[in-house]
C-alpha beads as a LAMMPS data file, in Angstrom:
LAMMPS data file: protein, C-alpha beads

359 atoms
358 bonds

1 atom types
1 bond types

-500.0 500.0 xlo xhi
-500.0 500.0 ylo yhi
-500.0 500.0 zlo zhi

Masses

1 110.0

Atoms # bond

1 1 1 6.285 184.993 66.269
2 1 1 6.834 182.115 64.131
3 1 1 7.810 182.881 60.256
4 1 1 4.788 181.136 59.170
5 1 1 2.272 182.883 61.538
6 1 1 3.794 186.414 60.549
7 1 1 3.552 185.325 56.781
8 1 1 -0.183 184.067 57.397
9 1 1 -0.877 187.796 59.295
10 1 1 0.908 189.379 56.223
11 1 1 -1.062 187.565 53.691
12 1 1 -4.356 188.543 55.088
13 1 1 -3.352 192.052 54.904
14 1 1 -2.323 192.003 51.757
15 1 1 -6.013 190.751 51.136
16 1 1 -7.725 193.340 52.961
17 1 1 -5.130 196.107 51.009
18 1 1 -6.287 194.665 47.656
19 1 1 -10.116 194.742 48.997
20 1 1 -9.825 198.438 50.175
21 1 1 -7.987 199.579 46.830
22 1 1 -10.883 198.673 44.599
23 1 1 -13.428 200.048 46.986
24 1 1 -11.355 203.090 47.762
25 1 1 -11.919 204.115 43.952
26 1 1 -16.018 203.612 43.944
27 1 1 -17.634 206.981 43.456
28 1 1 -20.081 206.229 46.509
29 1 1 -17.454 206.006 48.872
30 1 1 -15.238 209.253 47.540
31 1 1 -18.595 210.818 47.911
32 1 1 -18.676 209.894 51.390
33 1 1 -16.116 211.772 53.180
34 1 1 -16.203 210.244 56.650
35 1 1 -15.815 206.591 55.141
36 1 1 -13.538 207.823 52.617
37 1 1 -11.112 209.442 55.147
38 1 1 -11.349 205.849 57.061
39 1 1 -10.385 203.717 54.498
40 1 1 -7.424 205.992 53.275
41 1 1 -6.073 206.019 56.657
42 1 1 -6.381 201.881 56.507
43 1 1 -5.170 201.995 53.056
44 1 1 -1.902 203.797 54.198
45 1 1 -0.994 201.563 56.851
46 1 1 -1.558 198.578 54.975
47 1 1 0.453 199.728 51.947
48 1 1 3.752 199.998 54.107
49 1 1 2.678 196.130 55.649
50 1 1 2.332 195.135 51.978
51 1 1 5.389 196.766 50.857
52 1 1 7.424 195.084 53.964
53 1 1 6.043 191.862 52.850
54 1 1 7.080 191.922 49.010
55 1 1 10.336 192.757 50.588
56 1 1 10.152 189.949 53.034
57 1 1 8.922 187.301 50.258
58 1 1 12.089 188.657 48.249
59 1 1 14.783 188.189 50.891
60 1 1 13.466 184.407 51.699
61 1 1 13.872 183.597 47.847
62 1 1 17.189 184.846 47.935
63 1 1 18.043 182.885 51.401
64 1 1 16.916 179.338 49.510
65 1 1 19.223 180.306 46.726
66 1 1 22.186 180.704 48.975
67 1 1 20.923 177.640 50.850
68 1 1 20.990 175.497 47.874
69 1 1 24.528 177.009 46.976
70 1 1 25.828 176.039 50.366
71 1 1 24.245 172.441 50.462
72 1 1 25.084 171.552 46.533
73 1 1 28.399 173.580 45.561
74 1 1 31.748 172.239 46.149
75 1 1 33.694 175.408 45.624
76 1 1 35.385 176.909 48.755
77 1 1 35.330 180.565 47.687
78 1 1 31.510 180.220 46.479
79 1 1 30.854 178.791 50.092
80 1 1 32.133 181.380 51.369
81 1 1 30.655 184.578 49.800
82 1 1 27.362 182.308 50.135
83 1 1 27.915 182.387 54.267
84 1 1 28.352 186.111 53.794
85 1 1 25.490 186.976 51.931
86 1 1 23.380 184.401 54.140
87 1 1 24.280 186.511 57.087
88 1 1 23.214 189.812 55.407
89 1 1 20.038 188.278 54.138
90 1 1 19.173 186.687 57.906
91 1 1 20.027 190.415 59.360
92 1 1 17.383 192.216 56.830
93 1 1 14.791 189.221 57.392
94 1 1 14.874 190.190 61.089
95 1 1 14.408 193.805 60.400
96 1 1 11.627 193.652 58.328
97 1 1 9.980 190.861 60.650
98 1 1 10.524 193.532 63.687
99 1 1 9.149 196.390 61.349
100 1 1 5.956 194.136 60.287
101 1 1 5.336 193.036 64.016
102 1 1 5.285 196.493 65.342
103 1 1 3.149 197.860 62.191
104 1 1 0.499 194.868 62.895
105 1 1 0.394 194.573 66.170
106 1 1 1.365 198.215 67.428
107 1 1 -0.489 199.315 70.919
108 1 1 -3.173 202.413 70.623
109 1 1 -1.790 203.779 73.768
110 1 1 1.973 203.530 71.968
111 1 1 3.780 206.534 73.725
112 1 1 4.385 209.555 71.599
113 1 1 8.056 209.264 70.937
114 1 1 9.807 211.594 68.587
115 1 1 8.763 209.557 65.219
116 1 1 4.911 209.150 66.636
117 1 1 5.084 213.155 66.707
118 1 1 2.086 214.236 64.943
119 1 1 3.074 218.029 64.252
120 1 1 6.019 219.198 62.454
121 1 1 7.383 222.245 60.699
122 1 1 8.371 222.051 57.021
123 1 1 10.840 224.714 55.494
124 1 1 11.877 224.827 51.766
125 1 1 14.103 227.513 50.921
126 1 1 15.750 227.845 47.328
127 1 1 19.607 227.355 46.850
128 1 1 21.724 227.623 43.769
129 1 1 19.977 228.314 40.420
130 1 1 18.244 231.489 41.059
131 1 1 14.978 231.909 39.458
132 1 1 14.791 228.172 38.531
133 1 1 15.590 226.785 42.159
134 1 1 12.562 229.019 43.280
135 1 1 10.591 227.325 40.699
136 1 1 11.792 224.095 41.724
137 1 1 10.885 224.913 45.699
138 1 1 7.187 225.595 44.149
139 1 1 7.112 222.057 42.460
140 1 1 8.268 220.444 45.720
141 1 1 5.698 221.842 47.507
142 1 1 3.153 220.988 45.312
143 1 1 4.635 217.295 45.786
144 1 1 4.551 217.237 49.402
145 1 1 0.806 218.815 49.409
146 1 1 -0.331 215.981 47.159
147 1 1 1.320 213.393 49.830
148 1 1 -0.251 215.223 52.768
149 1 1 -3.549 214.756 51.249
150 1 1 -2.970 211.106 50.299
151 1 1 -1.993 210.899 53.977
152 1 1 -4.889 212.558 55.588
153 1 1 -3.005 215.499 57.018
154 1 1 -3.524 219.028 56.929
155 1 1 -1.260 221.788 56.719
156 1 1 -0.925 226.021 57.020
157 1 1 1.227 228.258 55.726
158 1 1 3.318 230.199 58.372
159 1 1 5.570 232.222 56.226
160 1 1 6.049 232.645 52.393
161 1 1 8.503 234.745 50.198
162 1 1 7.776 234.828 46.335
163 1 1 10.597 234.196 43.943
164 1 1 11.761 236.640 41.462
165 1 1 9.538 235.625 38.958
166 1 1 8.013 232.717 39.730
167 1 1 7.848 230.261 43.119
168 1 1 9.238 230.986 46.564
169 1 1 12.730 231.872 47.630
170 1 1 11.186 230.330 50.991
171 1 1 8.034 229.013 52.208
172 1 1 7.436 227.666 55.869
173 1 1 4.376 224.833 57.010
174 1 1 2.917 223.950 59.990
175 1 1 1.815 220.257 59.353
176 1 1 -0.568 218.303 61.683
177 1 1 -1.805 214.542 61.229
178 1 1 -1.808 211.331 62.762
179 1 1 0.870 209.546 64.781
180 1 1 4.109 209.041 62.682
181 1 1 4.015 212.448 60.538
182 1 1 7.962 213.207 61.644
183 1 1 8.828 209.529 61.609
184 1 1 7.649 209.616 57.772
185 1 1 8.892 213.482 56.906
186 1 1 12.394 213.095 58.499
187 1 1 13.922 211.761 55.599
188 1 1 13.041 214.570 53.533
189 1 1 15.812 217.372 55.628
190 1 1 18.622 217.827 53.111
191 1 1 19.544 219.349 49.736
192 1 1 17.199 218.405 47.019
193 1 1 19.036 218.985 43.415
194 1 1 17.050 218.836 40.346
195 1 1 18.216 218.215 36.605
196 1 1 16.051 219.609 33.971
197 1 1 15.976 222.291 30.869
198 1 1 14.548 225.725 32.557
199 1 1 11.617 227.226 30.343
200 1 1 13.495 230.060 30.107
201 1 1 16.508 228.165 28.739
202 1 1 16.457 228.763 24.498
203 1 1 19.492 226.717 24.147
204 1 1 17.862 223.478 25.546
205 1 1 20.630 223.017 27.902
206 1 1 20.160 221.112 30.882
207 1 1 20.354 223.040 34.305
208 1 1 21.232 221.671 37.880
209 1 1 19.719 223.704 40.895
210 1 1 19.031 222.883 44.306
211 1 1 17.099 223.863 47.037
212 1 1 17.024 222.461 50.973
213 1 1 14.042 221.258 52.830
214 1 1 14.218 220.751 56.981
215 1 1 11.639 219.247 58.632
216 1 1 11.258 220.354 62.331
217 1 1 9.381 217.963 64.864
218 1 1 6.998 220.897 66.759
219 1 1 8.207 220.750 70.378
220 1 1 6.408 222.025 73.641
221 1 1 7.442 224.847 75.708
222 1 1 8.527 221.807 78.313
223 1 1 10.822 220.336 75.661
224 1 1 12.445 223.491 74.572
225 1 1 12.683 226.244 77.692
226 1 1 13.361 229.982 75.763
227 1 1 13.979 232.874 78.152
228 1 1 12.559 236.051 76.509
229 1 1 15.207 238.316 77.856
230 1 1 17.160 236.096 74.704
231 1 1 14.783 237.127 72.025
232 1 1 14.941 240.408 69.990
233 1 1 11.465 240.918 68.339
234 1 1 11.083 243.255 65.390
235 1 1 7.718 243.871 63.786
236 1 1 7.230 245.225 60.159
237 1 1 4.586 245.683 57.584
238 1 1 3.459 242.400 55.737
239 1 1 3.860 241.615 51.938
240 1 1 1.759 238.958 51.920
241 1 1 -2.140 238.285 51.498
242 1 1 -4.635 240.342 53.286
243 1 1 -5.950 242.835 51.314
244 1 1 -6.514 246.478 52.716
245 1 1 -4.569 245.319 55.736
246 1 1 -1.180 244.797 53.826
247 1 1 1.470 247.547 54.316
248 1 1 -1.137 249.385 56.814
249 1 1 -0.220 247.942 60.399
250 1 1 2.701 246.203 61.334
251 1 1 1.139 242.829 61.924
252 1 1 4.511 240.935 60.295
253 1 1 6.563 239.775 63.101
254 1 1 10.569 238.724 63.165
255 1 1 12.414 237.348 66.009
256 1 1 15.865 236.532 66.457
257 1 1 17.227 234.029 69.441
258 1 1 20.311 235.899 70.352
259 1 1 22.507 232.874 71.723
260 1 1 22.070 230.801 68.684
261 1 1 21.241 233.789 66.341
262 1 1 18.100 231.824 65.086
263 1 1 15.983 234.178 62.804
264 1 1 12.129 233.612 62.277
265 1 1 9.480 235.565 60.569
266 1 1 5.847 235.119 60.293
267 1 1 3.961 237.295 58.378
268 1 1 0.657 234.878 57.102
269 1 1 -1.835 236.553 59.891
270 1 1 -3.316 239.604 60.391
271 1 1 -3.091 239.582 63.735
272 1 1 0.588 240.371 65.388
273 1 1 -0.430 238.357 68.524
274 1 1 -1.178 235.466 66.080
275 1 1 2.183 235.833 63.918
276 1 1 4.183 236.149 67.069
277 1 1 2.964 232.771 68.802
278 1 1 3.759 231.000 65.451
279 1 1 7.158 232.356 65.045
280 1 1 7.780 231.326 68.455
281 1 1 6.404 227.598 67.897
282 1 1 9.131 227.645 64.803
283 1 1 11.977 229.382 66.621
284 1 1 11.510 226.347 69.471
285 1 1 11.293 223.796 67.091
286 1 1 14.577 225.187 65.070
287 1 1 16.557 225.468 68.447
288 1 1 15.620 221.740 69.637
289 1 1 16.474 220.644 66.223
290 1 1 19.891 222.740 66.372
291 1 1 20.717 221.038 69.288
292 1 1 19.487 217.293 68.421
293 1 1 21.860 217.518 64.905
294 1 1 24.609 218.494 66.847
295 1 1 24.256 214.994 69.066
296 1 1 23.279 213.270 65.520
297 1 1 26.438 214.296 64.094
298 1 1 28.422 212.589 66.666
299 1 1 26.635 209.573 66.708
300 1 1 26.648 209.674 62.483
301 1 1 30.392 209.533 63.025
302 1 1 30.299 205.949 64.593
303 1 1 27.027 204.868 62.401
304 1 1 28.306 206.171 59.174
305 1 1 24.898 206.541 58.421
306 1 1 23.228 209.967 57.233
307 1 1 19.708 209.083 56.848
308 1 1 18.380 210.385 60.040
309 1 1 20.521 212.924 61.179
310 1 1 18.514 215.889 59.322
311 1 1 21.779 217.837 58.468
312 1 1 20.523 220.104 55.964
313 1 1 23.987 220.568 54.192
314 1 1 23.863 216.903 52.451
315 1 1 22.690 216.334 49.174
316 1 1 19.788 213.201 49.562
317 1 1 18.327 213.113 46.285
318 1 1 18.166 214.244 42.551
319 1 1 15.505 214.579 40.616
320 1 1 16.520 214.205 36.475
321 1 1 13.842 215.313 34.308
322 1 1 15.614 214.185 31.144
323 1 1 15.730 210.439 32.106
324 1 1 12.487 210.208 33.940
325 1 1 14.244 209.335 37.436
326 1 1 14.508 210.232 41.100
327 1 1 17.695 208.885 42.856
328 1 1 18.173 208.627 46.752
329 1 1 22.122 209.062 47.420
330 1 1 22.170 207.874 50.725
331 1 1 20.599 204.058 49.986
332 1 1 21.611 204.587 46.429
333 1 1 17.869 203.911 45.186
334 1 1 16.202 204.965 41.896
335 1 1 12.957 205.028 40.933
336 1 1 11.743 205.700 37.165
337 1 1 8.762 207.197 37.650
338 1 1 9.655 210.896 38.162
339 1 1 6.105 212.395 37.058
340 1 1 4.236 209.660 39.349
341 1 1 6.883 211.302 42.322
342 1 1 6.046 214.423 41.848
343 1 1 2.262 213.804 42.023
344 1 1 2.961 212.706 45.760
345 1 1 3.663 209.096 45.042
346 1 1 6.829 209.409 47.631
347 1 1 6.032 206.645 50.183
348 1 1 7.824 203.399 48.407
349 1 1 11.176 205.922 48.903
350 1 1 10.199 206.759 52.363
351 1 1 10.074 202.590 53.373
352 1 1 12.900 202.240 51.845
353 1 1 14.806 204.820 53.706
354 1 1 12.995 203.263 57.097
355 1 1 14.120 199.971 56.068
356 1 1 17.830 201.489 55.391
357 1 1 17.545 202.898 59.244
358 1 1 16.210 199.873 60.899
359 1 1 19.196 197.962 59.682

Bonds

1 1 1 2
2 1 2 3
3 1 3 4
4 1 4 5
5 1 5 6
6 1 6 7
7 1 7 8
8 1 8 9
9 1 9 10
10 1 10 11
11 1 11 12
12 1 12 13
13 1 13 14
14 1 14 15
15 1 15 16
16 1 16 17
17 1 17 18
18 1 18 19
19 1 19 20
20 1 20 21
21 1 21 22
22 1 22 23
23 1 23 24
24 1 24 25
25 1 25 26
26 1 26 27
27 1 27 28
28 1 28 29
29 1 29 30
30 1 30 31
31 1 31 32
32 1 32 33
33 1 33 34
34 1 34 35
35 1 35 36
36 1 36 37
37 1 37 38
38 1 38 39
39 1 39 40
40 1 40 41
41 1 41 42
42 1 42 43
43 1 43 44
44 1 44 45
45 1 45 46
46 1 46 47
47 1 47 48
48 1 48 49
49 1 49 50
50 1 50 51
51 1 51 52
52 1 52 53
53 1 53 54
54 1 54 55
55 1 55 56
56 1 56 57
57 1 57 58
58 1 58 59
59 1 59 60
60 1 60 61
61 1 61 62
62 1 62 63
63 1 63 64
64 1 64 65
65 1 65 66
66 1 66 67
67 1 67 68
68 1 68 69
69 1 69 70
70 1 70 71
71 1 71 72
72 1 72 73
73 1 73 74
74 1 74 75
75 1 75 76
76 1 76 77
77 1 77 78
78 1 78 79
79 1 79 80
80 1 80 81
81 1 81 82
82 1 82 83
83 1 83 84
84 1 84 85
85 1 85 86
86 1 86 87
87 1 87 88
88 1 88 89
89 1 89 90
90 1 90 91
91 1 91 92
92 1 92 93
93 1 93 94
94 1 94 95
95 1 95 96
96 1 96 97
97 1 97 98
98 1 98 99
99 1 99 100
100 1 100 101
101 1 101 102
102 1 102 103
103 1 103 104
104 1 104 105
105 1 105 106
106 1 106 107
107 1 107 108
108 1 108 109
109 1 109 110
110 1 110 111
111 1 111 112
112 1 112 113
113 1 113 114
114 1 114 115
115 1 115 116
116 1 116 117
117 1 117 118
118 1 118 119
119 1 119 120
120 1 120 121
121 1 121 122
122 1 122 123
123 1 123 124
124 1 124 125
125 1 125 126
126 1 126 127
127 1 127 128
128 1 128 129
129 1 129 130
130 1 130 131
131 1 131 132
132 1 132 133
133 1 133 134
134 1 134 135
135 1 135 136
136 1 136 137
137 1 137 138
138 1 138 139
139 1 139 140
140 1 140 141
141 1 141 142
142 1 142 143
143 1 143 144
144 1 144 145
145 1 145 146
146 1 146 147
147 1 147 148
148 1 148 149
149 1 149 150
150 1 150 151
151 1 151 152
152 1 152 153
153 1 153 154
154 1 154 155
155 1 155 156
156 1 156 157
157 1 157 158
158 1 158 159
159 1 159 160
160 1 160 161
161 1 161 162
162 1 162 163
163 1 163 164
164 1 164 165
165 1 165 166
166 1 166 167
167 1 167 168
168 1 168 169
169 1 169 170
170 1 170 171
171 1 171 172
172 1 172 173
173 1 173 174
174 1 174 175
175 1 175 176
176 1 176 177
177 1 177 178
178 1 178 179
179 1 179 180
180 1 180 181
181 1 181 182
182 1 182 183
183 1 183 184
184 1 184 185
185 1 185 186
186 1 186 187
187 1 187 188
188 1 188 189
189 1 189 190
190 1 190 191
191 1 191 192
192 1 192 193
193 1 193 194
194 1 194 195
195 1 195 196
196 1 196 197
197 1 197 198
198 1 198 199
199 1 199 200
200 1 200 201
201 1 201 202
202 1 202 203
203 1 203 204
204 1 204 205
205 1 205 206
206 1 206 207
207 1 207 208
208 1 208 209
209 1 209 210
210 1 210 211
211 1 211 212
212 1 212 213
213 1 213 214
214 1 214 215
215 1 215 216
216 1 216 217
217 1 217 218
218 1 218 219
219 1 219 220
220 1 220 221
221 1 221 222
222 1 222 223
223 1 223 224
224 1 224 225
225 1 225 226
226 1 226 227
227 1 227 228
228 1 228 229
229 1 229 230
230 1 230 231
231 1 231 232
232 1 232 233
233 1 233 234
234 1 234 235
235 1 235 236
236 1 236 237
237 1 237 238
238 1 238 239
239 1 239 240
240 1 240 241
241 1 241 242
242 1 242 243
243 1 243 244
244 1 244 245
245 1 245 246
246 1 246 247
247 1 247 248
248 1 248 249
249 1 249 250
250 1 250 251
251 1 251 252
252 1 252 253
253 1 253 254
254 1 254 255
255 1 255 256
256 1 256 257
257 1 257 258
258 1 258 259
259 1 259 260
260 1 260 261
261 1 261 262
262 1 262 263
263 1 263 264
264 1 264 265
265 1 265 266
266 1 266 267
267 1 267 268
268 1 268 269
269 1 269 270
270 1 270 271
271 1 271 272
272 1 272 273
273 1 273 274
274 1 274 275
275 1 275 276
276 1 276 277
277 1 277 278
278 1 278 279
279 1 279 280
280 1 280 281
281 1 281 282
282 1 282 283
283 1 283 284
284 1 284 285
285 1 285 286
286 1 286 287
287 1 287 288
288 1 288 289
289 1 289 290
290 1 290 291
291 1 291 292
292 1 292 293
293 1 293 294
294 1 294 295
295 1 295 296
296 1 296 297
297 1 297 298
298 1 298 299
299 1 299 300
300 1 300 301
301 1 301 302
302 1 302 303
303 1 303 304
304 1 304 305
305 1 305 306
306 1 306 307
307 1 307 308
308 1 308 309
309 1 309 310
310 1 310 311
311 1 311 312
312 1 312 313
313 1 313 314
314 1 314 315
315 1 315 316
316 1 316 317
317 1 317 318
318 1 318 319
319 1 319 320
320 1 320 321
321 1 321 322
322 1 322 323
323 1 323 324
324 1 324 325
325 1 325 326
326 1 326 327
327 1 327 328
328 1 328 329
329 1 329 330
330 1 330 331
331 1 331 332
332 1 332 333
333 1 333 334
334 1 334 335
335 1 335 336
336 1 336 337
337 1 337 338
338 1 338 339
339 1 339 340
340 1 340 341
341 1 341 342
342 1 342 343
343 1 343 344
344 1 344 345
345 1 345 346
346 1 346 347
347 1 347 348
348 1 348 349
349 1 349 350
350 1 350 351
351 1 351 352
352 1 352 353
353 1 353 354
354 1 354 355
355 1 355 356
356 1 356 357
357 1 357 358
358 1 358 359
């Protein structure tokens, strides 16, 4: 596709995005849930296209500046620098063109690659920082659930373990939505660090805590074959919600995959059978992810990139409350609107990570 034709298509998408932006906040649209969901879905797709379009225009402007230097500057060193810069810009433009084309003309019958998966398991766990880490797990959970709502995705809690004072030591979600759920959320796997003054801090000192996030693609039986003889099953009394049912029957399930030593608990359902089914689903996803990470670690050594490895031991992001800043360390990008980010406005960062990965 010619550049002029692509720009025209992107311009049309931008106009449509601006129109939907105005109409989607109208009371008559919000009250009509069916119409609202359709427009929201369009809005989310167009938002990605518009973001790419703005990035594309910036790169084209930079290209003009570089070409001007190459044509008019007599300094040999400057020309060499400009030539190197031009090569980088052209690479960026090619990457943006490719992604824009995919978004504009993606087929409805597109095969379900891993990035197109509609269902994922999201796991959040407290790390260093004690009670403050548990509270931050709850804060990040709220951030994600607000993002899910904006995206029109549905989630259900599979397992939850409360923190000592507040928040969660661990929480696991089963998330379902349109194609691309995993393709967007896979970048969230890793260590999330928070720097802020805890409510319990009397001296006003800034503390650093950390939590881990794992996003696992939900896989089918045929993708991961689990031999039941390799699984140790334990049952125990639920400590979660359930009214009189709690602590009366051993409905909670703990599964241990003996070869990999991976353990999964599920206690949110009242039925032991349902808890077993959910635990098996999580176990299958973890085994799949475990094998995938081994492969990706080998690849990442060659690529020198940790964006899509899903390595949960890598510090990927810092949330600095005193400076109102969230920084993604993989792409060295900071956004100075922490409040908005924690309210679920994380798509901009995800889009930048996608661009980086495509490069």
